[in-house]
PyMOL Python script that loads the backbone (N, CA, C, O; Angstrom):
from pymol import cmd

cmd.read_pdbstr("""\
ATOM      1  N   MET A   1     -67.090 -18.550   2.089  1.00  0.00           N
ATOM      2  CA  MET A   1     -66.388 -17.291   1.630  1.00  0.00           C
ATOM      3  C   MET A   1     -64.899 -17.047   2.015  1.00  0.00           C
ATOM      4  O   MET A   1     -64.291 -17.799   2.778  1.00  0.00           O
ATOM      5  N   PRO A   2     -64.250 -15.731   1.322  1.00  0.00           N
ATOM      6  CA  PRO A   2     -62.706 -15.288   1.638  1.00  0.00           C
ATOM      7  C   PRO A   2     -62.864 -14.617   2.748  1.00  0.00           C
ATOM      8  O   PRO A   2     -63.809 -13.830   2.802  1.00  0.00           O
ATOM      9  N   ASN A   3     -61.953 -14.772   3.928  1.00  0.00           N
ATOM     10  CA  ASN A   3     -61.619 -14.403   4.984  1.00  0.00           C
ATOM     11  C   ASN A   3     -60.382 -13.128   4.711  1.00  0.00           C
ATOM     12  O   ASN A   3     -60.475 -12.144   5.445  1.00  0.00           O
ATOM     13  N   LYS A   4     -59.347 -13.150   3.765  1.00  0.00           N
ATOM     14  CA  LYS A   4     -58.657 -12.304   3.777  1.00  0.00           C
ATOM     15  C   LYS A   4     -58.660 -11.418   2.195  1.00  0.00           C
ATOM     16  O   LYS A   4     -59.012 -11.768   1.069  1.00  0.00           O
ATOM     17  N   ALA A   5     -58.251 -10.489   2.589  1.00  0.00           N
ATOM     18  CA  ALA A   5     -58.195  -9.587   0.875  1.00  0.00           C
ATOM     19  C   ALA A   5     -57.674 -10.090  -0.154  1.00  0.00           C
ATOM     20  O   ALA A   5     -58.171  -9.904  -1.265  1.00  0.00           O
ATOM     21  N   ASN A   6     -56.629 -10.786   0.029  1.00  0.00           N
ATOM     22  CA  ASN A   6     -55.778 -11.373  -1.141  1.00  0.00           C
ATOM     23  C   ASN A   6     -56.902 -12.402  -1.660  1.00  0.00           C
ATOM     24  O   ASN A   6     -57.179 -12.377  -2.859  1.00  0.00           O
ATOM     25  N   ALA A   7     -57.561 -13.305  -0.806  1.00  0.00           N
ATOM     26  CA  ALA A   7     -58.490 -14.497  -1.270  1.00  0.00           C
ATOM     27  C   ALA A   7     -59.850 -13.789  -1.714  1.00  0.00           C
ATOM     28  O   ALA A   7     -60.554 -14.389  -2.526  1.00  0.00           O
ATOM     29  N   TRP A   8     -60.274 -12.500  -1.211  1.00  0.00           N
ATOM     30  CA  TRP A   8     -61.294 -11.843  -2.006  1.00  0.00           C
ATOM     31  C   TRP A   8     -61.024 -11.329  -3.350  1.00  0.00           C
ATOM     32  O   TRP A   8     -61.944 -11.421  -4.163  1.00  0.00           O
ATOM     33  N   LYS A   9     -59.842 -10.767  -3.745  1.00  0.00           N
ATOM     34  CA  LYS A   9     -59.049 -10.368  -4.617  1.00  0.00           C
ATOM     35  C   LYS A   9     -59.363 -11.682  -5.700  1.00  0.00           C
ATOM     36  O   LYS A   9     -59.978 -11.614  -6.765  1.00  0.00           O
ATOM     37  N   ALA A  10     -58.726 -12.906  -5.062  1.00  0.00           N
ATOM     38  CA  ALA A  10     -58.253 -13.517  -5.824  1.00  0.00           C
ATOM     39  C   ALA A  10     -59.912 -14.457  -6.634  1.00  0.00           C
ATOM     40  O   ALA A  10     -60.049 -15.014  -7.723  1.00  0.00           O
ATOM     41  N   LEU A  11     -60.929 -14.231  -5.422  1.00  0.00           N
ATOM     42  CA  LEU A  11     -62.564 -14.403  -6.064  1.00  0.00           C
ATOM     43  C   LEU A  11     -62.691 -13.612  -7.392  1.00  0.00           C
ATOM     44  O   LEU A  11     -63.007 -14.082  -8.485  1.00  0.00           O
ATOM     45  N   ARG A  12     -62.361 -12.217  -7.071  1.00  0.00           N
ATOM     46  CA  ARG A  12     -63.002 -11.380  -8.165  1.00  0.00           C
ATOM     47  C   ARG A  12     -62.310 -11.783  -9.410  1.00  0.00           C
ATOM     48  O   ARG A  12     -62.926 -12.024 -10.448  1.00  0.00           O
ATOM     49  N   GLN A  13     -60.848 -11.863  -9.280  1.00  0.00           N
ATOM     50  CA  GLN A  13     -60.485 -12.372 -10.570  1.00  0.00           C
ATOM     51  C   GLN A  13     -60.976 -13.707 -11.229  1.00  0.00           C
ATOM     52  O   GLN A  13     -61.291 -13.859 -12.410  1.00  0.00           O
ATOM     53  N   SER A  14     -60.977 -14.416 -10.470  1.00  0.00           N
ATOM     54  CA  SER A  14     -61.432 -15.730 -11.081  1.00  0.00           C
ATOM     55  C   SER A  14     -63.133 -15.439 -11.502  1.00  0.00           C
ATOM     56  O   SER A  14     -63.489 -15.998 -12.540  1.00  0.00           O
ATOM     57  N   GLU A  15     -63.680 -15.007 -11.121  1.00  0.00           N
ATOM     58  CA  GLU A  15     -65.049 -14.616 -11.356  1.00  0.00           C
ATOM     59  C   GLU A  15     -64.955 -13.873 -12.986  1.00  0.00           C
ATOM     60  O   GLU A  15     -65.607 -14.313 -13.933  1.00  0.00           O
ATOM     61  N   LYS A  16     -64.332 -13.077 -13.053  1.00  0.00           N
ATOM     62  CA  LYS A  16     -63.703 -12.142 -14.545  1.00  0.00           C
ATOM     63  C   LYS A  16     -63.222 -12.851 -15.566  1.00  0.00           C
ATOM     64  O   LYS A  16     -63.521 -12.542 -16.719  1.00  0.00           O
ATOM     65  N   ARG A  17     -62.369 -13.953 -15.275  1.00  0.00           N
ATOM     66  CA  ARG A  17     -61.866 -14.886 -16.046  1.00  0.00           C
ATOM     67  C   ARG A  17     -62.982 -15.717 -16.504  1.00  0.00           C
ATOM     68  O   ARG A  17     -63.270 -15.822 -17.697  1.00  0.00           O
ATOM     69  N   ALA A  18     -63.732 -16.423 -15.374  1.00  0.00           N
ATOM     70  CA  ALA A  18     -64.395 -17.393 -16.030  1.00  0.00           C
ATOM     71  C   ALA A  18     -65.713 -16.629 -16.922  1.00  0.00           C
ATOM     72  O   ALA A  18     -66.413 -17.313 -17.670  1.00  0.00           O
ATOM     73  N   ALA A  19     -65.869 -15.656 -16.804  1.00  0.00           N
ATOM     74  CA  ALA A  19     -67.072 -14.794 -17.593  1.00  0.00           C
ATOM     75  C   ALA A  19     -66.532 -14.215 -19.160  1.00  0.00           C
ATOM     76  O   ALA A  19     -67.111 -13.894 -20.198  1.00  0.00           O
ATOM     77  N   ARG A  20     -65.018 -14.279 -18.681  1.00  0.00           N
ATOM     78  CA  ARG A  20     -64.528 -14.140 -20.330  1.00  0.00           C
ATOM     79  C   ARG A  20     -64.441 -15.236 -21.078  1.00  0.00           C
ATOM     80  O   ARG A  20     -64.755 -15.222 -22.269  1.00  0.00           O
ATOM     81  N   ASN A  21     -63.985 -16.352 -20.431  1.00  0.00           N
ATOM     82  CA  ASN A  21     -63.755 -17.584 -21.061  1.00  0.00           C
ATOM     83  C   ASN A  21     -65.198 -18.085 -21.345  1.00  0.00           C
ATOM     84  O   ASN A  21     -65.241 -18.917 -22.252  1.00  0.00           O
ATOM     85  N   THR A  22     -66.234 -17.809 -20.850  1.00  0.00           N
ATOM     86  CA  THR A  22     -67.429 -18.366 -21.307  1.00  0.00           C
ATOM     87  C   THR A  22     -67.889 -17.639 -22.185  1.00  0.00           C
ATOM     88  O   THR A  22     -68.634 -18.164 -23.012  1.00  0.00           O
ATOM     89  N   GLY A  23     -67.581 -16.156 -22.285  1.00  0.00           N
ATOM     90  CA  GLY A  23     -67.867 -15.550 -23.670  1.00  0.00           C
ATOM     91  C   GLY A  23     -67.092 -15.994 -24.875  1.00  0.00           C
ATOM     92  O   GLY A  23     -67.608 -16.110 -25.986  1.00  0.00           O
ATOM     93  N   ILE A  24     -66.017 -16.203 -24.649  1.00  0.00           N
ATOM     94  CA  ILE A  24     -65.219 -16.875 -25.772  1.00  0.00           C
ATOM     95  C   ILE A  24     -65.739 -18.291 -26.543  1.00  0.00           C
ATOM     96  O   ILE A  24     -65.941 -18.615 -27.713  1.00  0.00           O
ATOM     97  N   HIS A  25     -65.837 -18.921 -25.278  1.00  0.00           N
ATOM     98  CA  HIS A  25     -66.517 -20.310 -25.448  1.00  0.00           C
ATOM     99  C   HIS A  25     -68.096 -20.243 -26.442  1.00  0.00           C
ATOM    100  O   HIS A  25     -68.413 -20.954 -27.395  1.00  0.00           O
ATOM    101  N   GLU A  26     -68.785 -19.233 -25.857  1.00  0.00           N
ATOM    102  CA  GLU A  26     -70.146 -18.950 -26.509  1.00  0.00           C
ATOM    103  C   GLU A  26     -69.883 -18.454 -28.223  1.00  0.00           C
ATOM    104  O   GLU A  26     -70.555 -18.837 -29.181  1.00  0.00           O
ATOM    105  N   GLY A  27     -68.865 -17.629 -28.252  1.00  0.00           N
ATOM    106  CA  GLY A  27     -68.407 -17.333 -29.810  1.00  0.00           C
ATOM    107  C   GLY A  27     -67.988 -18.629 -30.512  1.00  0.00           C
ATOM    108  O   GLY A  27     -68.498 -18.894 -31.601  1.00  0.00           O
ATOM    109  N   ILE A  28     -67.195 -19.356 -30.021  1.00  0.00           N
ATOM    110  CA  ILE A  28     -66.695 -20.279 -30.945  1.00  0.00           C
ATOM    111  C   ILE A  28     -68.113 -21.242 -31.274  1.00  0.00           C
ATOM    112  O   ILE A  28     -68.568 -21.384 -32.409  1.00  0.00           O
ATOM    113  N   SER A  29     -68.630 -21.790 -30.173  1.00  0.00           N
ATOM    114  CA  SER A  29     -70.017 -22.380 -30.511  1.00  0.00           C
ATOM    115  C   SER A  29     -71.242 -21.722 -31.333  1.00  0.00           C
ATOM    116  O   SER A  29     -72.222 -22.336 -31.754  1.00  0.00           O
ATOM    117  N   TYR A  30     -71.025 -20.589 -31.448  1.00  0.00           N
ATOM    118  CA  TYR A  30     -72.158 -20.020 -32.604  1.00  0.00           C
ATOM    119  C   TYR A  30     -71.275 -19.856 -33.884  1.00  0.00           C
ATOM    120  O   TYR A  30     -71.963 -19.694 -34.892  1.00  0.00           O
ATOM    121  N   LEU A  31     -70.040 -19.857 -34.082  1.00  0.00           N
ATOM    122  CA  LEU A  31     -69.368 -20.137 -35.097  1.00  0.00           C
ATOM    123  C   LEU A  31     -69.507 -21.650 -35.741  1.00  0.00           C
ATOM    124  O   LEU A  31     -69.944 -21.884 -36.867  1.00  0.00           O
ATOM    125  N   ARG A  32     -69.128 -22.446 -34.963  1.00  0.00           N
ATOM    126  CA  ARG A  32     -69.432 -24.032 -35.129  1.00  0.00           C
ATOM    127  C   ARG A  32     -70.473 -24.411 -36.018  1.00  0.00           C
ATOM    128  O   ARG A  32     -70.526 -25.000 -37.097  1.00  0.00           O
ATOM    129  N   ARG A  33     -71.602 -23.687 -34.924  1.00  0.00           N
ATOM    130  CA  ARG A  33     -73.296 -23.802 -35.545  1.00  0.00           C
ATOM    131  C   ARG A  33     -73.072 -23.089 -36.978  1.00  0.00           C
ATOM    132  O   ARG A  33     -73.463 -23.771 -37.925  1.00  0.00           O
ATOM    133  N   GLN A  34     -72.601 -22.037 -37.248  1.00  0.00           N
ATOM    134  CA  GLN A  34     -73.367 -21.483 -38.582  1.00  0.00           C
ATOM    135  C   GLN A  34     -72.165 -22.003 -39.492  1.00  0.00           C
ATOM    136  O   GLN A  34     -72.243 -21.817 -40.706  1.00  0.00           O
ATOM    137  N   TYR A  35     -70.935 -22.719 -38.890  1.00  0.00           N
ATOM    138  CA  TYR A  35     -70.084 -23.606 -39.888  1.00  0.00           C
ATOM    139  C   TYR A  35     -71.054 -24.759 -40.655  1.00  0.00           C
ATOM    140  O   TYR A  35     -71.215 -24.922 -41.865  1.00  0.00           O
ATOM    141  N   GLN A  36     -71.712 -25.588 -39.384  1.00  0.00           N
ATOM    142  CA  GLN A  36     -72.473 -26.696 -39.721  1.00  0.00           C
ATOM    143  C   GLN A  36     -73.186 -26.219 -41.010  1.00  0.00           C
ATOM    144  O   GLN A  36     -72.927 -26.580 -42.158  1.00  0.00           O
ATOM    145  N   LYS A  37     -74.186 -25.289 -40.583  1.00  0.00           N
ATOM    146  CA  LYS A  37     -75.126 -24.621 -41.240  1.00  0.00           C
ATOM    147  C   LYS A  37     -74.823 -24.892 -42.813  1.00  0.00           C
ATOM    148  O   LYS A  37     -75.372 -25.642 -43.621  1.00  0.00           O
ATOM    149  N   SER A  38     -73.578 -23.860 -42.946  1.00  0.00           N
ATOM    150  CA  SER A  38     -73.115 -23.791 -44.042  1.00  0.00           C
ATOM    151  C   SER A  38     -72.968 -24.852 -45.156  1.00  0.00           C
ATOM    152  O   SER A  38     -73.344 -24.823 -46.328  1.00  0.00           O
ATOM    153  N   ILE A  39     -72.061 -26.159 -44.178  1.00  0.00           N
ATOM    154  CA  ILE A  39     -71.912 -27.239 -44.542  1.00  0.00           C
ATOM    155  C   ILE A  39     -73.157 -27.796 -45.266  1.00  0.00           C
ATOM    156  O   ILE A  39     -73.193 -28.148 -46.446  1.00  0.00           O
ATOM    157  N   ALA A  40     -74.299 -27.826 -44.267  1.00  0.00           N
ATOM    158  CA  ALA A  40     -75.523 -28.712 -44.235  1.00  0.00           C
ATOM    159  C   ALA A  40     -75.947 -27.875 -46.130  1.00  0.00           C
ATOM    160  O   ALA A  40     -76.260 -28.422 -47.188  1.00  0.00           O
ATOM    161  N   ALA A  41     -75.791 -26.755 -45.853  1.00  0.00           N
ATOM    162  CA  ALA A  41     -76.799 -25.867 -47.271  1.00  0.00           C
ATOM    163  C   ALA A  41     -75.808 -26.311 -48.660  1.00  0.00           C
ATOM    164  O   ALA A  41     -76.408 -26.425 -49.729  1.00  0.00           O
ATOM    165  N   LYS A  42     -74.508 -26.525 -48.641  1.00  0.00           N
ATOM    166  CA  LYS A  42     -73.397 -27.187 -49.516  1.00  0.00           C
ATOM    167  C   LYS A  42     -73.221 -26.197 -50.487  1.00  0.00           C
ATOM    168  O   LYS A  42     -73.332 -26.206 -51.713  1.00  0.00           O
ATOM    169  N   ASP A  43     -72.813 -25.034 -49.373  1.00  0.00           N
ATOM    170  CA  ASP A  43     -72.567 -23.604 -50.215  1.00  0.00           C
ATOM    171  C   ASP A  43     -71.012 -23.491 -49.617  1.00  0.00           C
ATOM    172  O   ASP A  43     -70.630 -23.144 -48.500  1.00  0.00           O
ATOM    173  N   ALA A  44     -70.197 -23.957 -50.902  1.00  0.00           N
ATOM    174  CA  ALA A  44     -68.494 -24.142 -50.403  1.00  0.00           C
ATOM    175  C   ALA A  44     -68.145 -22.492 -50.179  1.00  0.00           C
ATOM    176  O   ALA A  44     -67.554 -22.287 -49.119  1.00  0.00           O
ATOM    177  N   ALA A  45     -68.418 -21.249 -51.022  1.00  0.00           N
ATOM    178  CA  ALA A  45     -68.087 -19.857 -50.806  1.00  0.00           C
ATOM    179  C   ALA A  45     -68.417 -19.826 -49.138  1.00  0.00           C
ATOM    180  O   ALA A  45     -67.471 -19.751 -48.353  1.00  0.00           O
ATOM    181  N   ILE A  46     -69.626 -19.881 -48.715  1.00  0.00           N
ATOM    182  CA  ILE A  46     -70.029 -19.395 -47.461  1.00  0.00           C
ATOM    183  C   ILE A  46     -69.415 -20.323 -46.375  1.00  0.00           C
ATOM    184  O   ILE A  46     -69.063 -19.888 -45.278  1.00  0.00           O
ATOM    185  N   ALA A  47     -69.294 -21.760 -46.778  1.00  0.00           N
ATOM    186  CA  ALA A  47     -68.548 -22.701 -45.820  1.00  0.00           C
ATOM    187  C   ALA A  47     -67.193 -22.332 -45.807  1.00  0.00           C
ATOM    188  O   ALA A  47     -66.586 -22.719 -44.809  1.00  0.00           O
ATOM    189  N   THR A  48     -66.512 -21.659 -46.677  1.00  0.00           N
ATOM    190  CA  THR A  48     -64.807 -21.473 -46.643  1.00  0.00           C
ATOM    191  C   THR A  48     -64.823 -20.375 -45.704  1.00  0.00           C
ATOM    192  O   THR A  48     -64.151 -20.579 -44.693  1.00  0.00           O
ATOM    193  N   THR A  49     -65.615 -18.894 -45.802  1.00  0.00           N
ATOM    194  CA  THR A  49     -65.523 -17.836 -44.986  1.00  0.00           C
ATOM    195  C   THR A  49     -66.063 -18.096 -43.750  1.00  0.00           C
ATOM    196  O   THR A  49     -65.566 -17.336 -42.919  1.00  0.00           O
ATOM    197  N   ALA A  50     -67.014 -18.984 -43.190  1.00  0.00           N
ATOM    198  CA  ALA A  50     -67.035 -19.844 -41.964  1.00  0.00           C
ATOM    199  C   ALA A  50     -66.031 -20.058 -41.599  1.00  0.00           C
ATOM    200  O   ALA A  50     -65.620 -19.712 -40.492  1.00  0.00           O
ATOM    201  N   PHE A  51     -65.154 -20.912 -42.749  1.00  0.00           N
ATOM    202  CA  PHE A  51     -64.264 -22.076 -41.775  1.00  0.00           C
ATOM    203  C   PHE A  51     -63.179 -20.753 -41.216  1.00  0.00           C
ATOM    204  O   PHE A  51     -62.762 -20.660 -40.062  1.00  0.00           O
ATOM    205  N   ARG A  52     -62.891 -19.880 -42.247  1.00  0.00           N
ATOM    206  CA  ARG A  52     -61.955 -19.103 -41.566  1.00  0.00           C
ATOM    207  C   ARG A  52     -62.190 -18.448 -40.333  1.00  0.00           C
ATOM    208  O   ARG A  52     -61.286 -18.391 -39.500  1.00  0.00           O
ATOM    209  N   ALA A  53     -63.392 -17.906 -40.106  1.00  0.00           N
ATOM    210  CA  ALA A  53     -63.482 -16.923 -38.962  1.00  0.00           C
ATOM    211  C   ALA A  53     -63.471 -18.285 -37.977  1.00  0.00           C
ATOM    212  O   ALA A  53     -62.851 -18.038 -36.943  1.00  0.00           O
ATOM    213  N   LEU A  54     -63.977 -19.611 -38.022  1.00  0.00           N
ATOM    214  CA  LEU A  54     -63.898 -20.385 -37.109  1.00  0.00           C
ATOM    215  C   LEU A  54     -62.502 -20.653 -36.624  1.00  0.00           C
ATOM    216  O   LEU A  54     -62.232 -20.370 -35.456  1.00  0.00           O
ATOM    217  N   GLN A  55     -61.557 -21.193 -37.444  1.00  0.00           N
ATOM    218  CA  GLN A  55     -60.220 -21.024 -37.448  1.00  0.00           C
ATOM    219  C   GLN A  55     -59.361 -20.083 -36.785  1.00  0.00           C
ATOM    220  O   GLN A  55     -58.450 -20.394 -36.018  1.00  0.00           O
ATOM    221  N   ARG A  56     -59.742 -18.748 -37.163  1.00  0.00           N
ATOM    222  CA  ARG A  56     -59.360 -17.762 -36.345  1.00  0.00           C
ATOM    223  C   ARG A  56     -59.699 -17.767 -35.060  1.00  0.00           C
ATOM    224  O   ARG A  56     -58.832 -17.567 -34.209  1.00  0.00           O
ATOM    225  N   ALA A  57     -61.024 -17.996 -34.713  1.00  0.00           N
ATOM    226  CA  ALA A  57     -61.391 -18.133 -33.012  1.00  0.00           C
ATOM    227  C   ALA A  57     -60.529 -19.037 -32.246  1.00  0.00           C
ATOM    228  O   ALA A  57     -59.972 -18.812 -31.171  1.00  0.00           O
ATOM    229  N   LEU A  58     -60.507 -20.064 -32.946  1.00  0.00           N
ATOM    230  CA  LEU A  58     -59.930 -21.165 -32.396  1.00  0.00           C
ATOM    231  C   LEU A  58     -58.739 -21.146 -32.098  1.00  0.00           C
ATOM    232  O   LEU A  58     -58.414 -21.765 -31.085  1.00  0.00           O
ATOM    233  N   ASP A  59     -57.616 -20.374 -32.940  1.00  0.00           N
ATOM    234  CA  ASP A  59     -56.649 -20.326 -32.650  1.00  0.00           C
ATOM    235  C   ASP A  59     -56.044 -18.840 -31.721  1.00  0.00           C
ATOM    236  O   ASP A  59     -54.958 -18.642 -31.176  1.00  0.00           O
ATOM    237  N   ARG A  60     -57.039 -18.138 -31.820  1.00  0.00           N
ATOM    238  CA  ARG A  60     -56.889 -17.198 -30.668  1.00  0.00           C
ATOM    239  C   ARG A  60     -57.154 -17.537 -29.041  1.00  0.00           C
ATOM    240  O   ARG A  60     -56.639 -17.014 -28.053  1.00  0.00           O
ATOM    241  N   ALA A  61     -58.205 -18.665 -29.144  1.00  0.00           N
ATOM    242  CA  ALA A  61     -58.584 -19.456 -27.718  1.00  0.00           C
ATOM    243  C   ALA A  61     -57.431 -20.093 -27.365  1.00  0.00           C
ATOM    244  O   ALA A  61     -57.062 -20.279 -26.205  1.00  0.00           O
ATOM    245  N   ALA A  62     -56.792 -20.468 -28.473  1.00  0.00           N
ATOM    246  CA  ALA A  62     -55.773 -21.726 -27.809  1.00  0.00           C
ATOM    247  C   ALA A  62     -54.195 -21.060 -27.666  1.00  0.00           C
ATOM    248  O   ALA A  62     -53.239 -21.721 -27.261  1.00  0.00           O
ATOM    249  N   GLY A  63     -54.106 -19.467 -28.122  1.00  0.00           N
ATOM    250  CA  GLY A  63     -53.353 -19.093 -27.844  1.00  0.00           C
ATOM    251  C   GLY A  63     -53.359 -18.024 -26.542  1.00  0.00           C
ATOM    252  O   GLY A  63     -52.455 -17.303 -26.117  1.00  0.00           O
ATOM    253  N   LYS A  64     -54.609 -18.195 -26.125  1.00  0.00           N
ATOM    254  CA  LYS A  64     -54.862 -17.552 -24.804  1.00  0.00           C
ATOM    255  C   LYS A  64     -54.932 -18.373 -23.770  1.00  0.00           C
ATOM    256  O   LYS A  64     -55.054 -17.970 -22.613  1.00  0.00           O
ATOM    257  N   GLY A  65     -54.850 -19.787 -24.155  1.00  0.00           N
ATOM    258  CA  GLY A  65     -54.924 -21.054 -22.813  1.00  0.00           C
ATOM    259  C   GLY A  65     -56.685 -21.073 -22.551  1.00  0.00           C
ATOM    260  O   GLY A  65     -57.085 -21.433 -21.444  1.00  0.00           O
ATOM    261  N   ILE A  66     -57.461 -20.759 -23.383  1.00  0.00           N
ATOM    262  CA  ILE A  66     -58.877 -20.906 -23.110  1.00  0.00           C
ATOM    263  C   ILE A  66     -59.016 -22.445 -23.314  1.00  0.00           C
ATOM    264  O   ILE A  66     -59.297 -23.207 -22.389  1.00  0.00           O
ATOM    265  N   LEU A  67     -58.766 -22.897 -24.774  1.00  0.00           N
ATOM    266  CA  LEU A  67     -58.678 -24.235 -25.294  1.00  0.00           C
ATOM    267  C   LEU A  67     -57.476 -25.194 -25.548  1.00  0.00           C
ATOM    268  O   LEU A  67     -56.745 -24.743 -26.430  1.00  0.00           O
ATOM    269  N   LYS A  68     -57.121 -26.199 -25.113  1.00  0.00           N
ATOM    270  CA  LYS A  68     -56.050 -26.787 -25.333  1.00  0.00           C
ATOM    271  C   LYS A  68     -55.773 -26.926 -26.824  1.00  0.00           C
ATOM    272  O   LYS A  68     -56.707 -27.004 -27.623  1.00  0.00           O
ATOM    273  N   ALA A  69     -54.445 -26.960 -27.222  1.00  0.00           N
ATOM    274  CA  ALA A  69     -53.855 -26.867 -28.291  1.00  0.00           C
ATOM    275  C   ALA A  69     -54.263 -28.268 -29.123  1.00  0.00           C
ATOM    276  O   ALA A  69     -54.458 -28.102 -30.327  1.00  0.00           O
ATOM    277  N   ASN A  70     -54.373 -29.281 -28.734  1.00  0.00           N
ATOM    278  CA  ASN A  70     -54.836 -30.465 -29.177  1.00  0.00           C
ATOM    279  C   ASN A  70     -56.147 -30.554 -29.485  1.00  0.00           C
ATOM    280  O   ASN A  70     -56.532 -31.078 -30.530  1.00  0.00           O
ATOM    281  N   THR A  71     -57.095 -29.947 -28.422  1.00  0.00           N
ATOM    282  CA  THR A  71     -58.510 -29.803 -28.742  1.00  0.00           C
ATOM    283  C   THR A  71     -58.888 -28.729 -29.917  1.00  0.00           C
ATOM    284  O   THR A  71     -59.983 -28.637 -30.472  1.00  0.00           O
ATOM    285  N   VAL A  72     -57.774 -27.974 -30.154  1.00  0.00           N
ATOM    286  CA  VAL A  72     -57.998 -26.761 -31.123  1.00  0.00           C
ATOM    287  C   VAL A  72     -57.591 -27.474 -32.759  1.00  0.00           C
ATOM    288  O   VAL A  72     -58.163 -27.181 -33.809  1.00  0.00           O
ATOM    289  N   SER A  73     -56.686 -28.262 -32.630  1.00  0.00           N
ATOM    290  CA  SER A  73     -56.025 -28.921 -33.803  1.00  0.00           C
ATOM    291  C   SER A  73     -57.055 -29.946 -34.381  1.00  0.00           C
ATOM    292  O   SER A  73     -57.335 -30.200 -35.552  1.00  0.00           O
ATOM    293  N   ARG A  74     -57.525 -30.444 -33.235  1.00  0.00           N
ATOM    294  CA  ARG A  74     -58.999 -31.636 -33.647  1.00  0.00           C
ATOM    295  C   ARG A  74     -60.038 -30.757 -34.308  1.00  0.00           C
ATOM    296  O   ARG A  74     -60.059 -30.775 -35.539  1.00  0.00           O
ATOM    297  N   LEU A  75     -60.741 -30.134 -33.785  1.00  0.00           N
ATOM    298  CA  LEU A  75     -61.589 -29.296 -34.009  1.00  0.00           C
ATOM    299  C   LEU A  75     -61.378 -28.669 -35.790  1.00  0.00           C
ATOM    300  O   LEU A  75     -62.123 -28.988 -36.717  1.00  0.00           O
ATOM    301  N   LYS A  76     -60.421 -27.926 -35.876  1.00  0.00           N
ATOM    302  CA  LYS A  76     -59.851 -27.635 -37.123  1.00  0.00           C
ATOM    303  C   LYS A  76     -59.550 -28.685 -38.483  1.00  0.00           C
ATOM    304  O   LYS A  76     -59.814 -28.494 -39.670  1.00  0.00           O
ATOM    305  N   SER A  77     -59.021 -29.632 -37.942  1.00  0.00           N
ATOM    306  CA  SER A  77     -58.795 -30.845 -38.795  1.00  0.00           C
ATOM    307  C   SER A  77     -60.202 -31.601 -39.114  1.00  0.00           C
ATOM    308  O   SER A  77     -60.239 -32.209 -40.184  1.00  0.00           O
ATOM    309  N   ARG A  78     -61.392 -31.623 -38.268  1.00  0.00           N
ATOM    310  CA  ARG A  78     -62.546 -32.568 -38.213  1.00  0.00           C
ATOM    311  C   ARG A  78     -63.369 -31.337 -39.396  1.00  0.00           C
ATOM    312  O   ARG A  78     -64.248 -31.653 -40.198  1.00  0.00           O
ATOM    313  N   ALA A  79     -62.774 -29.878 -39.205  1.00  0.00           N
ATOM    314  CA  ALA A  79     -63.709 -29.090 -39.974  1.00  0.00           C
ATOM    315  C   ALA A  79     -63.379 -28.638 -41.687  1.00  0.00           C
ATOM    316  O   ALA A  79     -64.126 -28.410 -42.639  1.00  0.00           O
ATOM    317  N   MET A  80     -62.007 -28.643 -41.533  1.00  0.00           N
ATOM    318  CA  MET A  80     -61.264 -28.996 -42.882  1.00  0.00           C
ATOM    319  C   MET A  80     -61.598 -30.159 -43.882  1.00  0.00           C
ATOM    320  O   MET A  80     -61.579 -30.176 -45.113  1.00  0.00           O
ATOM    321  N   GLU A  81     -61.867 -30.990 -43.089  1.00  0.00           N
ATOM    322  CA  GLU A  81     -62.253 -32.585 -43.754  1.00  0.00           C
ATOM    323  C   GLU A  81     -63.450 -32.268 -44.047  1.00  0.00           C
ATOM    324  O   GLU A  81     -63.599 -32.389 -45.263  1.00  0.00           O
ATOM    325  N   LYS A  82     -64.633 -31.827 -43.400  1.00  0.00           N
ATOM    326  CA  LYS A  82     -65.895 -31.632 -44.056  1.00  0.00           C
ATOM    327  C   LYS A  82     -65.964 -30.587 -45.112  1.00  0.00           C
ATOM    328  O   LYS A  82     -66.830 -30.698 -45.980  1.00  0.00           O
ATOM    329  N   LEU A  83     -64.971 -29.382 -45.126  1.00  0.00           N
ATOM    330  CA  LEU A  83     -65.145 -28.581 -46.135  1.00  0.00           C
ATOM    331  C   LEU A  83     -64.400 -29.141 -47.519  1.00  0.00           C
ATOM    332  O   LEU A  83     -64.800 -28.779 -48.626  1.00  0.00           O
ATOM    333  N   GLN A  84     -63.253 -30.079 -47.351  1.00  0.00           N
ATOM    334  CA  GLN A  84     -62.860 -30.739 -48.398  1.00  0.00           C
ATOM    335  C   GLN A  84     -63.793 -31.465 -48.980  1.00  0.00           C
ATOM    336  O   GLN A  84     -64.021 -31.128 -50.141  1.00  0.00           O
ATOM    337  N   LYS A  85     -64.666 -32.711 -48.400  1.00  0.00           N
ATOM    338  CA  LYS A  85     -65.833 -33.411 -48.803  1.00  0.00           C
ATOM    339  C   LYS A  85     -66.615 -32.543 -49.789  1.00  0.00           C
ATOM    340  O   LYS A  85     -66.628 -32.855 -50.980  1.00  0.00           O
ATOM    341  N   LEU A  86     -67.267 -31.465 -49.343  1.00  0.00           N
ATOM    342  CA  LEU A  86     -67.941 -30.324 -49.847  1.00  0.00           C
ATOM    343  C   LEU A  86     -66.997 -30.176 -51.375  1.00  0.00           C
ATOM    344  O   LEU A  86     -67.511 -30.256 -52.491  1.00  0.00           O
ATOM    345  N   GLY A  87     -65.929 -30.008 -51.180  1.00  0.00           N
ATOM    346  CA  GLY A  87     -65.611 -29.948 -52.919  1.00  0.00           C
ATOM    347  C   GLY A  87     -65.295 -28.519 -53.103  1.00  0.00           C
ATOM    348  O   GLY A  87     -65.013 -28.088 -54.221  1.00  0.00           O
TER     349      GLY A  87
END
""", "prot")
cmd.dss("prot")
cmd.show_as("cartoon", "prot")
cmd.util.cbc("prot")
cmd.orient("prot")
């Protein structure tokens, strides 16, 4: 456990950031599952809407430094590839 006040503060900040990041990760996971379901259902209109929501969430996470830019790029690329195959 921290002994100094600034160490306690750093611990509190770290816990708050971890909680925020976990929430964002869970939101992205939810959107990815929704997108996969729409692809499996072969509904292009719903899949397009789901892709836009996923893309926006991924870009925000990359902008905040929660996910690395290359990871976001890879996920978006694979998602777009599936959408294009759907037609």
